[in-house]
DOKOL-499757 format. One record per atom (N, C-alpha, C): residue in one letter; atom name; x, y, z. Coordinates in Angstrom, 2 decimals. Each point is the difference from the previous one (the first is absolute). Layout:
BEGIN
[A, CA, [X, Y, Z]]
...
***
This chain:
BEGIN
[X, N, [68.57, 80.54, 96.58]]
[X, CA, [0.66, 0.91, -0.90]]
[X, C, [1.50, -0.33, -0.05]]
[X, N, [0.57, 0.10, -1.18]]
[X, CA, [1.41, -0.29, -0.21]]
[X, C, [0.87, 0.98, 0.79]]
[X, N, [1.02, -0.53, 0.71]]
[X, CA, [0.89, 0.82, 0.82]]
[X, C, [0.76, 1.04, -0.83]]
[X, N, [0.49, -0.38, -1.17]]
[X, CA, [0.74, 0.91, -0.87]]
[X, C, [-0.89, 1.13, -0.51]]
[X, N, [-1.23, -0.32, -0.36]]
[X, CA, [-0.94, 1.01, -0.46]]
[X, C, [-0.29, 0.99, 1.12]]
[X, N, [-0.20, -0.50, 1.20]]
[X, CA, [-0.25, 0.85, 1.15]]
[X, C, [1.20, 0.90, 0.28]]
[X, N, [1.20, -0.57, -0.13]]
[X, CA, [1.23, 0.77, 0.23]]
[X, C, [0.13, 1.12, -1.03]]
[X, N, [-0.26, -0.27, -1.28]]
[X, CA, [0.12, 1.02, -1.04]]
[X, C, [-1.06, 1.08, 0.18]]
[X, N, [-1.22, -0.36, 0.44]]
[X, CA, [-1.04, 0.99, 0.26]]
[X, C, [0.41, 0.89, 1.18]]
[X, N, [0.60, -0.59, 1.02]]
[X, CA, [0.45, 0.76, 1.15]]
[X, C, [1.11, 0.98, -0.39]]
[X, N, [0.94, -0.45, -0.83]]
[X, CA, [1.08, 0.87, -0.46]]
[X, C, [-0.56, 1.18, -0.79]]
[X, N, [-0.98, -0.26, -0.88]]
[X, CA, [-0.62, 1.06, -0.80]]
[X, C, [-0.75, 0.98, 0.90]]
[X, N, [-0.70, -0.50, 1.01]]
[X, CA, [-0.74, 0.86, 0.93]]
[X, C, [0.96, 0.91, 0.77]]
[X, N, [1.16, -0.54, 0.38]]
[X, CA, [1.00, 0.80, 0.71]]
[X, C, [0.53, 1.11, -0.91]]
[X, N, [0.25, -0.31, -1.28]]
[X, CA, [0.48, 1.01, -0.94]]
[X, C, [-1.00, 1.13, -0.14]]
[X, N, [-1.28, -0.35, -0.15]]
[X, CA, [-1.06, 1.01, -0.14]]
[X, C, [-0.08, 0.85, 1.27]]
[X, N, [0.07, -0.65, 1.15]]
[X, CA, [-0.06, 0.72, 1.27]]
[X, C, [1.19, 0.93, 0.16]]
[X, N, [1.18, -0.44, -0.42]]
[X, CA, [1.19, 0.85, 0.08]]
[X, C, [-0.17, 1.26, -0.85]]
[X, N, [-0.53, -0.15, -1.21]]
[X, CA, [-0.21, 1.16, -0.87]]
[X, C, [-1.00, 0.97, 0.62]]
[X, N, [-1.08, -0.56, 0.57]]
[X, CA, [-1.00, 0.85, 0.64]]
[X, C, [0.61, 0.73, 1.20]]
[X, N, [0.80, -0.69, 0.77]]
[X, CA, [0.63, 0.60, 1.16]]
[X, C, [0.93, 1.15, -0.41]]
[X, N, [0.76, -0.21, -1.07]]
[X, CA, [0.88, 1.05, -0.48]]
[X, C, [-0.79, 1.23, -0.46]]
[X, N, [-1.13, -0.22, -0.68]]
[X, CA, [-0.84, 1.13, -0.43]]
[X, C, [-0.55, 0.75, 1.21]]
[X, N, [-0.44, -0.74, 1.02]]
[X, CA, [-0.53, 0.62, 1.21]]
[X, C, [1.09, 0.81, 0.69]]
[X, N, [1.19, -0.58, 0.14]]
[X, CA, [1.11, 0.72, 0.64]]
[X, C, [0.35, 1.27, -0.77]]
[X, N, [0.01, -0.07, -1.31]]
[X, CA, [0.30, 1.16, -0.83]]
[X, C, [-1.06, 1.08, 0.21]]
[X, N, [-1.27, -0.40, 0.04]]
[X, CA, [-1.08, 0.96, 0.22]]
[X, C, [0.13, 0.64, 1.38]]
[X, N, [0.33, -0.79, 1.02]]
[X, CA, [0.16, 0.53, 1.35]]
[X, C, [1.14, 1.01, 0.05]]
[X, N, [1.14, -0.33, -0.61]]
[X, CA, [1.14, 0.92, -0.01]]
[X, C, [-0.36, 1.30, -0.72]]
[X, N, [-0.67, -0.10, -1.14]]
[X, CA, [-0.39, 1.20, -0.74]]
[X, C, [-0.96, 0.86, 0.81]]
[X, N, [-0.96, -0.64, 0.66]]
[X, CA, [-0.96, 0.73, 0.84]]
[X, C, [0.71, 0.67, 1.17]]
[X, N, [0.93, -0.71, 0.61]]
[X, CA, [0.77, 0.56, 1.11]]
[X, C, [0.77, 1.23, -0.46]]
[X, N, [0.66, -0.10, -1.13]]
[X, CA, [0.77, 1.13, -0.53]]
[X, C, [-0.91, 1.20, -0.27]]
[X, N, [-1.14, -0.28, -0.60]]
[X, CA, [-0.93, 1.08, -0.33]]
[X, C, [-0.51, 0.69, 1.27]]
[X, N, [-0.35, -0.77, 1.01]]
[X, CA, [-0.57, 0.55, 1.23]]
[X, C, [1.05, 0.64, 0.90]]
[X, N, [1.25, -0.36, -0.15]]
[X, CA, [1.04, 0.53, 0.87]]
[X, C, [0.93, 0.98, -0.70]]
[X, N, [-0.40, 0.45, -1.15]]
[X, CA, [0.78, 1.00, -0.70]]
[X, C, [1.31, -0.51, -0.57]]
[X, N, [0.17, -1.31, -0.05]]
[X, CA, [1.22, -0.58, -0.55]]
[X, C, [-0.20, -0.14, -1.51]]
[X, N, [0.81, 0.66, -0.79]]
[X, CA, [-0.20, -0.08, -1.46]]
[X, C, [0.22, -1.42, -0.50]]
[X, N, [-0.84, -0.40, -0.93]]
[X, CA, [0.17, -1.30, -0.60]]
[X, C, [1.25, 0.04, -0.87]]
[X, N, [0.80, -1.04, 0.12]]
[X, CA, [1.27, -0.03, -0.75]]
[X, C, [-0.29, -0.09, -1.49]]
[X, N, [0.59, 0.91, -0.72]]
[X, CA, [-0.15, 0.01, -1.45]]
[X, C, [0.86, -1.09, -0.62]]
[X, N, [-0.48, -0.56, -1.09]]
[X, CA, [0.82, -0.96, -0.72]]
[X, C, [1.19, 0.75, -0.58]]
[X, N, [1.14, -0.62, 0.04]]
[X, CA, [1.22, 0.65, -0.48]]
[X, C, [-0.07, 0.18, -1.51]]
[X, N, [0.34, 1.19, -0.46]]
[X, CA, [0.09, 0.31, -1.42]]
[X, C, [1.42, -0.39, -0.41]]
[X, N, [0.20, -1.27, -0.26]]
[X, CA, [1.33, -0.56, -0.18]]
[X, C, [0.52, 0.23, -1.42]]
[X, N, [1.20, 0.56, -0.07]]
[X, CA, [0.66, 0.25, -1.27]]
[X, C, [1.38, -0.64, 0.01]]
[X, N, [0.47, -0.34, -1.18]]
[X, CA, [1.37, -0.46, -0.18]]
[X, C, [0.66, 0.93, -1.01]]
[X, N, [1.16, 0.50, 0.36]]
[X, CA, [0.78, 0.86, -0.87]]
[X, C, [1.36, -0.65, -0.18]]
[X, N, [0.45, -0.07, -1.24]]
[X, CA, [1.32, -0.55, -0.31]]
[X, C, [0.73, 1.05, -0.84]]
[X, N, [1.23, 0.28, 0.41]]
[X, CA, [0.81, 0.92, -0.81]]
[X, C, [1.40, -0.58, -0.14]]
[X, N, [0.68, 0.48, -1.02]]
[X, CA, [1.41, -0.31, -0.20]]
[X, C, [0.74, 1.33, -0.10]]
[X, N, [1.28, -0.05, 0.34]]
[X, CA, [0.82, 1.20, -0.12]]
[X, C, [1.46, -0.42, -0.10]]
[X, N, [0.83, 0.97, -0.35]]
[X, CA, [1.44, -0.23, -0.11]]
[X, C, [0.65, 0.34, 1.33]]
[X, N, [0.82, -0.89, 0.48]]
[X, CA, [0.76, 0.24, 1.23]]
[X, C, [1.20, 0.87, -0.37]]
[X, N, [0.12, 1.13, 0.67]]
[X, CA, [1.09, 0.91, -0.31]]
[X, C, [1.28, -0.40, 0.73]]
[X, N, [1.11, 0.46, -0.50]]
[X, CA, [1.31, -0.38, 0.55]]
[X, C, [0.16, 0.37, 1.47]]
[X, N, [-0.69, 1.06, 0.45]]
[X, CA, [0.13, 0.43, 1.39]]
[X, C, [-0.80, -0.87, 0.98]]
[X, N, [-0.69, -1.02, -0.50]]
[X, CA, [-0.83, -0.86, 0.86]]
[X, C, [0.79, -1.27, 0.35]]
[X, N, [0.49, -0.04, 1.21]]
[X, CA, [0.82, -1.14, 0.45]]
[X, C, [-0.89, -1.11, 0.56]]
[X, N, [0.60, -1.16, 0.21]]
[X, CA, [-0.73, -1.10, 0.63]]
[X, C, [-0.44, 0.39, 1.41]]
[X, N, [0.80, 0.81, 0.67]]
[X, CA, [-0.36, 0.49, 1.33]]
[X, C, [-1.24, 0.90, -0.07]]
[X, N, [-0.08, 0.81, -1.06]]
[X, CA, [-1.20, 0.83, -0.20]]
[X, C, [-1.24, -0.86, -0.15]]
[X, N, [0.12, -1.09, -0.73]]
[X, CA, [-1.15, -0.87, -0.21]]
[X, C, [-0.42, -0.66, 1.31]]
[X, N, [0.96, -0.41, 0.81]]
[X, CA, [-0.34, -0.56, 1.32]]
[X, C, [-0.78, 1.03, 0.82]]
[X, N, [0.44, 1.26, -0.07]]
[X, CA, [-0.68, 1.06, 0.75]]
[X, C, [-1.41, 0.24, -0.56]]
[X, N, [-0.12, 0.02, -1.32]]
[X, CA, [-1.32, 0.17, -0.64]]
[X, C, [-0.95, -1.09, 0.49]]
[X, N, [0.47, -1.23, 0.02]]
[X, CA, [-0.85, -1.12, 0.42]]
[X, C, [-0.36, 0.11, 1.48]]
[X, N, [0.94, 0.38, 0.82]]
[X, CA, [-0.25, 0.13, 1.44]]
[X, C, [-1.06, 1.09, 0.26]]
[X, N, [0.15, 1.15, -0.63]]
[X, CA, [-0.96, 1.09, 0.18]]
[X, C, [-1.37, -0.39, -0.58]]
[X, N, [0.01, -0.65, -1.17]]
[X, CA, [-1.25, -0.42, -0.63]]
[X, C, [-0.77, -0.96, 0.90]]
[X, N, [0.71, -0.97, 0.57]]
[X, CA, [-0.68, -0.97, 0.87]]
[X, C, [-0.64, 0.68, 1.19]]
[X, N, [0.69, 0.92, 0.58]]
[X, CA, [-0.53, 0.71, 1.16]]
[X, C, [-1.21, 0.86, -0.39]]
[X, N, [0.14, 0.77, -1.06]]
[X, CA, [-1.08, 0.90, -0.42]]
[X, C, [-1.19, -0.74, -0.60]]
[X, N, [0.27, -1.00, -0.82]]
[X, CA, [-1.09, -0.70, -0.69]]
[X, C, [-0.93, -0.73, 0.95]]
[X, N, [0.55, -0.53, 1.08]]
[X, CA, [-0.87, -0.70, 0.95]]
[X, C, [-1.00, 0.97, 0.62]]
[X, N, [0.35, 1.26, 0.11]]
[X, CA, [-0.89, 1.01, 0.58]]
[X, C, [-1.09, 0.44, -0.97]]
[X, N, [0.26, -0.11, -1.30]]
[X, CA, [-0.96, 0.48, -1.00]]
[X, C, [-0.62, -1.14, -0.80]]
[X, N, [0.22, -1.23, 0.44]]
[X, CA, [-0.61, -1.19, -0.60]]
[X, C, [0.39, -0.18, -1.47]]
[X, N, [1.28, 0.20, -0.29]]
[X, CA, [0.54, -0.22, -1.34]]
[X, C, [0.91, -1.21, 0.06]]
[X, N, [-0.11, -0.85, -1.01]]
[X, CA, [0.86, -1.18, -0.11]]
[X, C, [0.66, 0.01, -1.37]]
[X, N, [1.02, -0.85, -0.17]]
[X, CA, [0.63, -0.09, -1.30]]
[X, C, [1.39, -0.56, 0.04]]
[X, N, [0.70, 0.26, -1.09]]
[X, CA, [1.37, -0.50, -0.15]]
[X, C, [0.81, 0.97, -0.85]]
[X, N, [1.27, 0.09, 0.29]]
[X, CA, [0.94, 0.78, -0.80]]
[X, C, [1.06, -0.97, -0.52]]
[X, N, [0.02, -0.17, -1.31]]
[X, CA, [1.01, -0.84, -0.65]]
[X, C, [1.02, 0.95, -0.60]]
[X, N, [1.28, -0.31, 0.19]]
[X, CA, [1.02, 0.88, -0.53]]
[X, C, [1.14, -0.80, -0.58]]
[X, N, [0.58, 0.59, -1.03]]
[X, CA, [1.21, -0.53, -0.61]]
[X, C, [1.06, 1.08, 0.17]]
[X, N, [1.14, -0.19, -0.63]]
[X, CA, [1.03, 1.04, 0.12]]
[X, C, [-0.41, 1.29, -0.69]]
[X, N, [-0.99, -0.06, -0.92]]
[X, CA, [-0.38, 1.24, -0.68]]
[X, C, [-1.51, 0.22, -0.19]]
[X, N, [-0.85, -0.85, 0.58]]
[X, CA, [-1.45, 0.14, -0.18]]
[X, C, [-0.75, -0.25, 1.30]]
[X, N, [-1.22, 0.56, 0.07]]
[X, CA, [-0.95, -0.29, 1.08]]
[X, C, [-1.32, -0.44, -0.63]]
[X, N, [-0.67, -0.92, 0.66]]
[X, CA, [-1.38, -0.34, -0.28]]
[X, C, [-0.66, -0.07, 1.37]]
[X, N, [-1.06, 0.80, 0.19]]
[X, CA, [-0.67, -0.01, 1.30]]
[X, C, [-1.49, -0.20, -0.19]]
[X, N, [-0.57, -0.80, 0.91]]
[X, CA, [-1.43, -0.24, 0.06]]
[X, C, [-0.50, 0.60, 1.31]]
[X, N, [-1.03, 0.82, -0.08]]
[X, CA, [-0.63, 0.59, 1.17]]
[X, C, [-1.47, -0.41, 0.00]]
[X, N, [-0.52, -0.45, 1.15]]
[X, CA, [-1.40, -0.40, 0.12]]
[X, C, [-0.61, 0.72, 1.20]]
[X, N, [-1.18, 0.58, -0.20]]
[X, CA, [-0.68, 0.67, 1.10]]
[X, C, [-1.10, 0.90, -0.52]]
[X, N, [-0.47, 0.90, 0.87]]
[X, CA, [-1.02, 0.96, -0.37]]
[X, C, [0.51, 0.86, -1.16]]
[X, N, [-0.87, 0.28, -0.95]]
[X, CA, [0.40, 0.73, -1.21]]
[X, C, [0.68, 1.33, 0.31]]
[X, N, [-0.63, 0.82, 0.84]]
[X, CA, [0.58, 1.31, 0.30]]
[X, C, [1.34, -0.12, 0.72]]
[X, N, [0.10, -0.96, 0.89]]
[X, CA, [1.25, -0.20, 0.74]]
[X, C, [1.10, -0.46, -0.95]]
[X, N, [-0.32, -0.96, -0.85]]
[X, CA, [0.99, -0.54, -0.95]]
[X, C, [0.45, 1.09, -0.97]]
[X, N, [-0.95, 0.79, -0.52]]
[X, CA, [0.37, 1.06, -0.94]]
[X, C, [0.85, 1.07, 0.68]]
[X, N, [-0.34, 0.34, 1.24]]
[X, CA, [0.80, 0.97, 0.74]]
[X, C, [1.41, -0.50, 0.24]]
[X, N, [0.10, -1.28, 0.32]]
[X, CA, [1.31, -0.61, 0.23]]
[X, C, [0.81, -0.02, -1.28]]
[X, N, [-0.65, -0.34, -1.12]]
[X, CA, [0.71, -0.03, -1.27]]
[X, C, [0.50, 1.41, -0.37]]
[X, N, [-0.82, 1.02, 0.21]]
[X, CA, [0.41, 1.38, -0.28]]
[X, C, [1.23, 0.38, 0.81]]
[X, N, [0.04, -0.45, 1.25]]
[X, CA, [1.17, 0.26, 0.86]]
[X, C, [1.23, -0.77, -0.51]]
[X, N, [-0.22, -1.27, -0.35]]
[X, CA, [1.10, -0.85, -0.50]]
[X, C, [0.58, 0.58, -1.28]]
[X, N, [-0.87, 0.52, -0.86]]
[X, CA, [0.45, 0.56, -1.28]]
[X, C, [1.02, 1.12, 0.17]]
[X, N, [-0.09, 0.71, 1.10]]
[X, CA, [0.90, 1.14, 0.26]]
[X, C, [1.33, -0.41, 0.61]]
[X, N, [0.14, -1.27, 0.38]]
[X, CA, [1.23, -0.49, 0.62]]
[X, C, [1.14, 0.08, -1.03]]
[X, N, [1.12, 0.61, 0.39]]
[X, CA, [1.11, 0.21, -0.95]]
[X, C, [0.94, -1.20, -0.13]]
[X, N, [-0.37, -1.14, 0.55]]
[X, CA, [0.84, -1.20, -0.15]]
[X, C, [-0.42, -0.84, -1.20]]
[X, N, [-1.05, 0.46, -0.69]]
[X, CA, [-0.42, -0.67, -1.23]]
[X, C, [-0.58, 1.04, -0.94]]
[X, N, [-0.16, -0.40, -1.26]]
[X, CA, [-0.55, 0.92, -0.99]]
[X, C, [-0.76, -0.77, -1.06]]
[X, N, [-0.71, 0.73, -0.84]]
[X, CA, [-0.73, -0.61, -1.10]]
[X, C, [-1.10, -0.94, 0.46]]
[X, N, [-0.66, 0.35, 1.08]]
[X, CA, [-1.06, -0.86, 0.54]]
[X, C, [-1.16, -0.09, -0.99]]
[X, N, [-0.44, -1.22, -0.25]]
[X, CA, [-1.13, -0.25, -0.90]]
[X, C, [-1.01, -0.87, 0.74]]
[X, N, [-1.23, 0.52, 0.14]]
[X, CA, [-1.06, -0.78, 0.60]]
[X, C, [-0.44, -1.05, -1.02]]
[X, N, [0.16, -1.26, 0.36]]
[X, CA, [-0.32, -1.09, -0.92]]
[X, C, [-1.43, -0.51, 0.17]]
[X, N, [-0.51, 0.11, 1.23]]
[X, CA, [-1.32, -0.55, 0.29]]
[X, C, [-0.57, 0.72, 1.21]]
[X, N, [-1.26, 0.40, -0.08]]
[X, CA, [-0.69, 0.56, 1.16]]
[X, C, [-1.48, -0.25, -0.21]]
[X, N, [-0.52, -0.98, 0.73]]
[X, CA, [-1.41, -0.36, -0.15]]
[X, C, [-0.55, -0.49, 1.32]]
[X, N, [-1.31, 0.07, 0.08]]
[X, CA, [-0.71, -0.60, 1.13]]
[X, C, [0.16, -1.51, -0.10]]
[X, N, [0.26, -0.64, 1.14]]
[X, CA, [0.18, -1.45, 0.03]]
[X, C, [-0.84, -0.57, 1.14]]
[X, N, [-0.25, -1.30, -0.09]]
[X, CA, [-0.83, -0.67, 0.99]]
[X, C, [0.77, -0.48, 1.21]]
[X, N, [1.28, -0.24, -0.18]]
[X, CA, [0.78, -0.54, 1.11]]
[X, C, [1.44, 0.47, -0.06]]
[X, N, [0.64, -0.04, 1.16]]
[X, CA, [1.42, 0.30, 0.09]]
[X, C, [0.79, -1.28, -0.28]]
[X, N, [1.09, 0.14, -0.70]]
[X, CA, [0.89, -1.14, -0.18]]
[X, C, [1.18, 0.06, 0.95]]
[X, N, [0.22, 1.14, 0.61]]
[X, CA, [1.13, 0.16, 0.90]]
[X, C, [-0.48, 0.42, 1.39]]
[X, N, [-1.14, -0.53, 0.41]]
[X, CA, [-0.64, 0.41, 1.25]]
[X, C, [0.87, -0.25, 1.22]]
[X, N, [0.89, -0.95, -0.08]]
[X, CA, [0.85, -0.32, 1.14]]
[X, C, [1.34, 0.75, -0.03]]
[X, N, [0.17, 0.93, -0.94]]
[X, CA, [1.25, 0.74, -0.12]]
[X, C, [-0.29, 1.50, 0.01]]
[X, N, [0.36, 0.71, 1.11]]
[X, CA, [-0.14, 1.46, 0.01]]
[X, C, [0.83, 0.59, -1.14]]
[X, N, [1.18, -0.54, -0.21]]
[X, CA, [0.79, 0.30, -1.20]]
[X, C, [1.15, -0.99, -0.04]]
[X, N, [-0.18, -1.00, -0.82]]
[X, CA, [1.07, -0.97, -0.19]]
[X, C, [1.03, 0.62, -0.93]]
[X, N, [1.20, -0.48, 0.07]]
[X, CA, [1.05, 0.48, -0.88]]
[X, C, [0.79, -1.18, -0.55]]
[X, N, [0.36, 0.09, -1.25]]
[X, CA, [0.74, -1.10, -0.62]]
[X, C, [0.92, 0.56, -1.05]]
[X, N, [1.29, -0.33, 0.12]]
[X, CA, [0.95, 0.35, -1.04]]
[X, C, [0.12, -1.20, -0.94]]
[X, N, [-0.05, 0.29, -1.27]]
[X, CA, [0.18, -1.06, -0.99]]
[X, C, [1.06, 0.46, -1.00]]
[X, N, [0.64, -0.96, -0.61]]
[X, CA, [0.95, 0.33, -1.04]]
[X, C, [-0.75, 0.36, -1.27]]
[X, N, [0.61, 0.82, -0.83]]
[X, CA, [-0.64, 0.37, -1.26]]
[X, C, [-0.27, -1.22, -0.87]]
[X, N, [0.91, -0.92, 0.00]]
[X, CA, [-0.19, -1.26, -0.73]]
[X, C, [-0.43, -1.04, 1.01]]
[X, N, [-1.26, -0.39, -0.06]]
[X, CA, [-0.54, -0.91, 1.00]]
[X, C, [0.17, -1.44, -0.46]]
[X, N, [0.61, -0.78, 0.86]]
[X, CA, [0.08, -1.44, -0.23]]
[X, C, [-1.11, -0.63, 0.82]]
[X, N, [-0.96, -0.62, -0.66]]
[X, CA, [-1.11, -0.62, 0.72]]
[X, C, [0.44, -1.37, 0.49]]
[X, N, [0.31, -0.06, 1.27]]
[X, CA, [0.38, -1.26, 0.62]]
[X, C, [-1.18, -0.56, 0.78]]
[X, N, [-1.18, 0.18, -0.54]]
[X, CA, [-1.22, -0.44, 0.66]]
[X, C, [-0.81, -0.83, -0.98]]
[X, N, [-1.13, -0.48, 0.49]]
[X, CA, [-0.87, -0.82, -0.84]]
[X, C, [-1.08, 0.83, -0.68]]
[X, N, [0.20, 1.30, -0.14]]
[X, CA, [-0.98, 0.84, -0.69]]
[X, C, [-0.02, -0.40, -1.48]]
[X, N, [-1.21, -0.25, -0.53]]
[X, CA, [-0.10, -0.46, -1.38]]
[X, C, [0.30, 1.14, -0.98]]
[X, N, [0.17, -0.36, -1.24]]
[X, CA, [0.42, 0.96, -1.03]]
[X, C, [-0.99, 1.14, -0.18]]
[X, N, [-1.30, -0.29, 0.06]]
[X, CA, [-1.00, 1.05, -0.13]]
[X, C, [0.12, 1.04, 1.10]]
[X, N, [0.25, -0.46, 1.22]]
[X, CA, [0.16, 0.93, 1.12]]
[X, C, [1.31, 0.78, -0.12]]
[X, N, [1.02, -0.62, -0.55]]
[X, CA, [1.27, 0.72, -0.23]]
[X, C, [-0.20, 1.13, -1.00]]
[X, N, [-0.73, -0.30, -1.08]]
[X, CA, [-0.27, 1.03, -1.02]]
[X, C, [-0.81, 1.15, 0.61]]
[X, N, [-0.99, -0.36, 0.84]]
[X, CA, [-0.81, 1.02, 0.64]]
[X, C, [0.86, 0.87, 0.92]]
[X, N, [0.89, -0.61, 0.75]]
[X, CA, [0.90, 0.75, 0.89]]
[X, C, [0.87, 0.96, -0.82]]
[X, N, [0.59, -0.51, -1.08]]
[X, CA, [0.85, 0.85, -0.85]]
[X, C, [-0.81, 1.14, -0.62]]
[X, N, [-1.25, -0.27, -0.40]]
[X, CA, [-0.81, 1.07, -0.58]]
[X, C, [-0.30, 1.07, 1.04]]
[X, N, [-0.15, -0.40, 1.28]]
[X, CA, [-0.18, 0.99, 1.06]]
[X, C, [1.24, 0.87, 0.13]]
[X, N, [1.15, -0.63, 0.02]]
[X, CA, [1.24, 0.73, 0.15]]
[X, C, [0.28, 0.89, -1.21]]
[X, N, [-0.55, -0.39, -1.17]]
[X, CA, [0.16, 0.81, -1.21]]
[X, C, [-1.05, 1.10, -0.12]]
[X, N, [-0.96, 0.02, 0.94]]
[X, CA, [-0.99, 1.08, 0.01]]
[X, C, [-1.25, -0.25, -0.80]]
[X, N, [-0.29, -1.25, -0.39]]
[X, CA, [-1.23, -0.31, -0.73]]
[X, C, [-1.20, 0.25, 0.93]]
[X, N, [-0.82, 0.98, -0.33]]
[X, CA, [-1.10, 0.42, 0.86]]
[X, C, [-1.00, -1.12, 0.28]]
[X, N, [-0.18, -0.90, -0.94]]
[X, CA, [-0.98, -1.08, 0.19]]
[X, C, [0.44, -1.01, 1.05]]
[X, N, [1.26, -0.02, 0.34]]
[X, CA, [0.52, -1.04, 0.89]]
[X, C, [-0.17, 0.30, 1.48]]
[X, N, [-0.51, 1.18, 0.36]]
[X, CA, [-0.10, 0.37, 1.42]]
[X, C, [-1.34, -0.36, 0.63]]
[X, N, [-0.77, -0.82, -0.65]]
[X, CA, [-1.28, -0.46, 0.55]]
[X, C, [0.27, -1.07, 1.04]]
[X, N, [-1.06, -0.62, 0.50]]
[X, CA, [0.10, -0.96, 1.10]]
[X, C, [0.98, -1.14, -0.27]]
[X, N, [-0.03, -0.55, -1.20]]
[X, CA, [0.90, -1.13, -0.28]]
[X, C, [1.46, 0.44, 0.10]]
[X, N, [0.29, 1.20, -0.47]]
[X, CA, [1.36, 0.52, 0.11]]
[X, C, [0.42, 0.18, 1.45]]
[X, N, [-0.92, 0.46, 0.84]]
[X, CA, [0.32, 0.17, 1.42]]
[X, C, [0.26, -1.36, 0.66]]
[X, N, [-0.79, -1.01, -0.37]]
[X, CA, [0.23, -1.35, 0.56]]
[X, C, [1.37, -0.52, -0.41]]
[X, N, [0.35, 0.18, -1.26]]
[X, CA, [1.30, -0.45, -0.49]]
[X, C, [1.12, 0.74, 0.72]]
[X, N, [-0.15, 1.31, 0.14]]
[X, CA, [1.03, 0.81, 0.65]]
[X, C, [0.20, -0.47, 1.44]]
[X, N, [-1.07, -0.21, 0.73]]
[X, CA, [0.13, -0.43, 1.39]]
[X, C, [0.61, -1.40, 0.07]]
[X, N, [-0.44, -0.90, -0.87]]
[X, CA, [0.56, -1.35, -0.02]]
[X, C, [1.49, 0.05, -0.28]]
[X, N, [0.39, 0.77, -1.01]]
[X, CA, [1.41, 0.12, -0.36]]
[X, C, [0.82, 0.51, 1.19]]
[X, N, [-0.50, 1.01, 0.67]]
[X, CA, [0.74, 0.61, 1.11]]
[X, C, [0.10, -0.91, 1.19]]
[X, N, [-1.01, -0.83, 0.22]]
[X, CA, [0.02, -0.91, 1.14]]
[X, C, [0.95, -1.16, -0.22]]
[X, N, [0.15, -0.43, -1.26]]
[X, CA, [0.83, -1.18, -0.25]]
[X, C, [1.41, 0.34, -0.45]]
[X, N, [0.27, 1.25, -0.31]]
[X, CA, [1.35, 0.32, -0.49]]
[X, C, [0.89, 0.45, 1.15]]
***
């Protein structure tokens, strides 16, 4: 028998065995939880909420540092991730997490007197987090953005449409562009 053929059959057999082993382990864990009163972990009802608002004159840069510090501390406890983008006169914030938690947080944020005119731009169930590694990132940008990056023109237009409040732009592609822009700028 050809050595390469034997090697490829062995690799395929290992893949099949790995899948079977994972299924067995999953079944064992579920059975253990059921028999020991440990609730099976529910799949996260993941939502993304994006809002924009006007930054009021009484909101200093020091206030924003404090907002971010408190958000990072609190969000890690409630499994919320996201980013707060701010200019001298605007906010755009993305919140990701459990629907009820995110909505409760937004209701609390709406009452904060350091901003006004809050408009929810996007709130939908999503399959994945785009800011999973950020309890709450913060980024100040100038109102007039100079793109000193290699982001192509289509992604620039998408970014500007997000900042202008186009509701269609807050889907997954918009989140990828936003994260890319923030990482490279």
